[in-house]
C-alpha positions in Angstrom: -49.1 145.0 156.7 -46.6 144.9 153.1 -45.6 141.5 153.7 -46.3 139.0 151.1 -49.7 136.6 151.4 -49.0 133.4 150.4 -50.0 130.0 152.2 -48.0 129.7 154.9 -49.9 132.9 155.7 -52.8 131.9 154.9 -52.4 129.0 157.2 -51.6 131.3 160.0 -54.2 133.7 159.3 -57.0 131.3 159.6 -55.4 129.6 163.0 -55.8 132.4 164.8 -58.4 134.3 163.2 -59.1 137.0 163.3 -56.1 137.9 165.3 -53.7 138.1 162.8 -53.5 141.0 160.0 -54.2 140.4 156.3 -51.5 141.8 154.1 -52.7 144.8 151.9 -50.0 143.7 149.4 -51.0 141.7 146.3 -50.7 138.5 146.4 -48.2 136.7 143.8 -50.9 134.0 143.2 -54.2 135.3 141.7 -56.3 132.1 144.1 -54.3 133.6 147.0 -55.1 137.2 146.4 -58.4 136.4 145.7 -58.3 134.7 149.0 -56.8 138.0 150.4 -59.6 140.1 149.7 -62.3 138.1 150.7 -60.7 137.5 154.2 -60.1 141.3 154.7 -63.9 141.8 154.3 -64.4 138.9 156.3 -63.0 141.0 158.8 -65.3 143.2 158.6 -67.7 140.6 160.1 -69.7 137.4 159.0 -70.7 137.7 155.2 -72.8 134.6 153.5 -71.5 135.6 150.0 -68.0 135.8 151.3 -67.7 132.3 152.5 -69.8 131.0 150.0 -67.0 132.3 147.7 -64.4 131.5 150.3 -64.9 127.6 150.3 -63.8 126.5 146.6 -61.1 129.0 147.1 -59.5 127.6 150.1 -60.3 124.1 148.1 -58.3 125.2 145.1 -56.0 126.7 146.8 -55.0 123.5 149.2 -55.1 121.8 146.3 -52.9 123.7 144.2 -50.2 123.8 147.2 -49.8 120.8 148.3 -47.1 118.7 148.5 -48.8 115.3 147.5 -52.3 115.1 145.1 -53.4 112.7 147.5 -54.9 115.0 149.8 -54.5 119.2 150.1 -53.0 120.7 153.0 -54.3 120.7 157.0 -56.0 124.2 158.0 -57.3 125.0 160.9 -60.7 127.0 160.3 -63.1 128.8 162.8 -66.6 126.9 163.7 -67.6 130.2 164.9 -71.1 131.3 163.9 -71.3 132.8 160.1 -68.7 130.4 159.5 -69.6 127.0 157.6 -70.2 123.9 160.0 -68.4 120.9 159.0 -71.1 119.4 157.2 -70.7 122.2 154.8 -67.2 121.9 154.2 -67.5 118.1 153.4 -70.3 119.4 150.8 -67.5 121.4 149.3 -65.5 119.2 149.6 -63.0 118.7 152.5 -62.7 116.4 155.1 -64.0 117.9 158.1 -62.8 117.0 161.8 -64.7 119.1 164.5 -62.4 120.2 167.8 -64.6 122.4 169.7 -64.3 126.1 168.5 -62.0 125.4 165.7 -62.6 122.9 162.8 -58.9 121.1 161.0 -60.2 120.6 157.4 -58.2 119.0 154.2 -59.2 119.3 150.7 -60.4 115.9 148.9 -59.0 115.9 145.3 -61.5 115.5 143.2 -62.5 112.0 141.2 -63.7 111.7 137.8 -65.0 108.6 138.3 -67.1 107.8 134.9 -63.2 108.1 133.4 -62.1 104.4 134.9 -58.4 104.8 134.8 -57.9 108.5 134.4 -60.4 109.8 136.8 -57.4 111.6 138.6 -57.1 114.1 135.6 -58.0 116.7 137.3 -54.8 116.7 139.7 -52.6 117.6 136.4 -54.3 121.2 136.4 -54.2 121.9 140.4 -50.5 120.8 140.0 -50.3 123.2 137.7 -48.9 120.3 134.7 -47.9 121.6 131.4 -49.3 120.2 128.5 -46.2 121.9 126.3 -43.1 121.3 125.9 -40.9 123.9 126.8 -40.4 126.1 123.6 -39.0 129.2 125.6 -35.8 130.9 123.6 -33.3 134.0 124.6 -35.1 137.3 123.8 -33.6 139.5 122.5 -32.3 142.3 123.9 -34.7 145.6 123.2 -37.6 143.0 124.1 -36.0 142.0 127.4 -35.2 145.7 128.4 -38.7 146.8 127.4 -40.9 144.3 129.0 -38.7 142.6 131.5 -39.3 139.3 129.9 -36.2 137.3 129.6 -37.3 134.5 127.1 -39.3 134.8 124.1 -42.5 132.0 124.3 -40.9 130.6 121.3 -39.7 130.9 117.7 -42.9 132.4 116.2 -43.0 135.1 118.9 -39.5 136.3 118.3 -39.7 136.8 114.5 -43.0 138.4 114.9 -41.4 141.4 117.4 -38.2 141.3 115.0 -40.6 142.3 112.0 -42.8 144.9 113.8 -39.5 146.4 115.7 -38.1 146.8 111.8 -41.4 147.5 110.3 -41.5 150.1 107.7 -43.5 153.6 107.9 -46.8 153.1 106.2 -46.8 149.0 106.2 -48.7 146.0 107.5 -47.1 143.2 110.1 -49.7 139.9 109.9 -49.0 137.8 112.8 -50.7 134.4 112.8 -49.5 133.1 116.1 -50.9 130.0 118.3 -53.2 130.7 121.2 -50.6 131.2 124.2 -47.8 132.3 121.8 -47.4 136.0 122.8 -49.9 137.7 121.2 -50.3 141.3 123.1 -46.5 141.9 122.8 -47.7 143.1 119.8 -49.5 146.2 120.8 -47.2 146.7 124.2 -44.2 147.1 122.7 -45.2 149.9 119.9 -46.5 152.4 122.8 -42.4 151.7 124.1 -40.7 152.7 120.7 -42.9 155.0 119.3 -41.9 158.5 119.3 -43.2 161.2 122.6 -46.5 162.0 122.0 -48.0 159.7 119.8 -50.5 156.8 120.1 -51.0 152.9 119.2 -54.9 152.1 118.8 -54.9 148.7 119.9 -58.6 147.3 119.2 -59.9 144.2 120.8 -63.2 142.3 120.7 -63.9 142.1 124.5 -64.5 144.7 126.7 -63.4 142.4 129.5 -59.8 141.3 127.2 -59.4 146.0 126.9 -59.8 146.1 131.0 -56.9 143.5 131.3 -54.5 144.2 128.6 -55.0 147.7 129.7 -53.8 146.9 133.0 -51.0 145.0 131.8 -49.9 147.8 129.8 -50.3 150.2 133.1 -48.1 148.0 135.1 -45.2 147.9 132.1 -45.4 151.9 131.5 -45.1 152.6 135.7 -41.9 150.3 136.0 -40.4 152.6 133.4 -41.6 155.8 135.5 -43.5 155.0 138.9 -44.2 158.5 138.6 -45.9 159.0 135.3 -49.5 160.2 135.3 -51.5 157.7 133.4 -55.0 158.3 132.0 -57.4 155.3 131.9 -55.4 152.9 128.8 -59.0 151.8 128.1 -61.7 153.0 126.9 -65.4 151.3 127.3 -69.1 151.8 129.0 -67.8 151.4 132.0 -65.6 154.5 132.4 -67.5 157.4 134.3 -68.0 160.7 132.0 -65.1 162.9 133.2 -63.1 159.8 132.4 -63.9 159.4 129.3 -63.5 163.5 129.0 -59.5 162.8 130.7 -59.1 160.0 127.9 -60.8 162.7 124.8 -58.2 164.7 126.0 -55.3 163.2 126.1 -55.8 161.9 122.2 -55.5 165.6 121.8 -52.9 166.4 123.5 -50.6 163.7 122.9 -50.6 162.3 126.5 -52.2 158.8 125.7 -49.6 156.2 124.7 -52.1 153.7 124.3 -55.6 152.9 123.9 -57.3 149.8 124.7 -61.1 149.8 123.0 -64.2 148.0 120.9 -64.1 148.5 117.0 -67.5 150.1 118.2 -65.9 153.1 120.0 -63.2 153.6 117.3 -65.5 153.7 114.7 -68.1 156.0 116.1 -67.0 157.8 119.9 -63.7 158.2 119.1 -63.4 158.4 115.5 -62.9 162.4 115.2 -60.0 162.4 118.3 -58.1 159.5 116.5 -58.6 161.3 113.2 -56.9 164.4 114.8 -54.3 162.9 115.8 -53.7 160.7 112.6 -54.1 164.3 111.0 -51.1 165.8 113.4 -48.7 162.6 112.5 -49.4 161.2 115.9 -50.6 157.4 115.3 -48.0 155.2 115.6 -49.5 152.0 115.6 -53.1 150.3 115.2 -53.0 147.3 116.7 -56.0 144.8 115.5 -56.2 141.7 117.9 -58.1 139.0 116.7 -57.6 140.2 113.4 -59.4 137.3 111.5 -63.3 138.6 113.2 -63.0 141.9 110.5 -63.5 139.3 108.0 -66.2 136.5 110.0 -68.1 139.0 112.1 -70.1 142.0 110.8 -73.5 142.1 109.0 -76.1 141.2 111.2 -73.8 140.7 114.3 -71.4 143.8 115.3 -71.0 145.4 111.8 -68.3 147.3 113.5 -66.0 145.0 112.2 -66.4 145.5 109.1 -66.2 149.4 109.2 -62.5 149.3 110.4 -60.7 148.7 107.2 -62.9 152.0 106.1 -61.2 154.1 109.6 -57.7 152.4 108.9 -58.0 153.7 105.5 -59.1 157.2 106.6 -56.1 157.4 110.0 -53.5 156.4 106.6 -55.1 158.5 104.5 -55.0 161.9 107.1 -51.6 160.6 108.4 -48.9 163.3 106.9 -46.4 161.0 104.8 -47.9 157.7 105.4 -46.6 157.5 109.1 -49.2 154.7 110.8 -47.8 151.1 111.0 -51.0 148.5 111.1 -50.5 144.9 113.1 -53.4 142.5 112.2 -52.9 139.7 114.5 -54.7 136.3 115.2 -54.5 133.0 116.0 -56.9 130.9 113.5 -55.6 133.2 110.2 -56.3 130.7 107.2 -55.4 131.3 103.1 -58.6 132.6 102.9 -59.0 134.9 105.5 -55.7 136.3 104.3 -56.5 136.5 100.9 -59.8 138.8 102.2 -57.3 141.0 104.6 -55.5 141.7 101.4 -58.4 142.5 99.7 -59.6 144.9 102.6 -56.0 146.7 103.4 -55.7 147.5 99.6 -53.6 150.9 100.4 -50.7 148.8 102.3 -47.7 149.6 99.7 -46.2 146.0 101.4 -46.7 143.7 103.9 -44.9 141.4 106.1 -46.6 138.3 106.9 -45.2 136.0 110.4 -46.6 132.8 110.3 -45.6 130.2 113.4 -48.5 127.1 113.3 -48.5 124.3 116.3 -47.7 120.4 115.9 -46.6 117.6 117.5 -43.2 117.2 118.5 -42.4 114.6 115.7 -43.7 117.3 112.7 -42.1 120.6 111.3 -43.4 123.6 111.9 -43.6 125.7 108.8 -42.6 129.3 109.1 -43.0 131.8 106.2 -41.8 135.2 106.4 -42.9 138.5 103.7 -41.3 141.3 103.6 -42.4 144.2 101.8 -41.5 145.0 97.9 -39.6 148.0 96.5 -41.5 150.9 95.9 -43.1 151.0 92.2 -42.6 147.1 92.3 -46.1 145.2 90.9 -45.8 142.5 93.3 -47.1 143.5 96.7 -46.9 139.7 98.1 -43.3 138.7 97.8 -42.1 136.0 100.0 -38.4 136.5 101.5 -37.5 133.5 103.6 -39.3 129.9 104.5 -37.7 128.4 107.3 -38.6 124.6 108.6 -38.1 124.0 112.6 -38.8 121.3 114.7 -41.6 122.1 117.2 -42.5 120.3 120.2 -45.6 122.6 121.1 -48.6 120.7 121.5 
């Protein structure tokens, strides 16, 4: 089936199990999509593990889509062998009424009695209440065209993106943006802006983040070219040997438009092909996510982070005409960390720094933008503009 799997589809499938087919199409809601996967597996036969997953998932979906926070959506489920009993449903936070071959269940919202008057605090979670004020602003045309996003998350993301798009060859952008403000676009835009044959190297701290970012990037690239043949976009230990060889060859052939990887792989396993690509002038950007870890980690814990400056200096030295651009992104850059990063990357002839800090609704947010100095100038960090803007981001 190709229809969408929504709450109505779920209720129908459960009420007439297993007669109603489960749609193949991925659900928009991630909880409903996980339920869709579990139900697809259960159609093959009872599975205790799947059942233990299904009950809390149904509870979250039921409460999340309920019209009233007083109770979740009523749902008819089988009472057949292999399915949870009424007692088991109740133990998982449901009301359960036995109707013979079927049970009618309804999720009960959790009540944190130890919080007193705030016992219903989790209702806001299930209701997906946004704690932050809406700081979105209209996107620039190039941003909307390339990423399909009609708005920026706020002024901070907009200025960081504008600085990235206009970043001169061989320069550095340091972006200090709050968590949730969309730092990931700083790695997504370069592959869409770079010349054919170029690669964006995106260094991230965890495998999970590399895989997640790679999946998002794959969907973006396929939206622009549905018939594109893409190699793996994340390099990690979970790849099969032929997939690893494919990445190596794609880097050397100029088919690897972007690669998300750990500092360990960047400074060892893939250093040679990356240096070959830099020597050929095909490394357009290096993006370091959570760049503060270059300073905070190392020695006894993941020393590869402290090897990144040497790797990037090597890539910049090999790149003809200093064509490589560097992006350092973080949500937790202090003044001391900024100074340390400037010391670790002295080869940069100039830098752009965008900082947008969060604050309460009645306070001002300070934005500092620094742009490249002129060639030959003795000052490498020249303040360009100091702006103040109202923020209600918390």
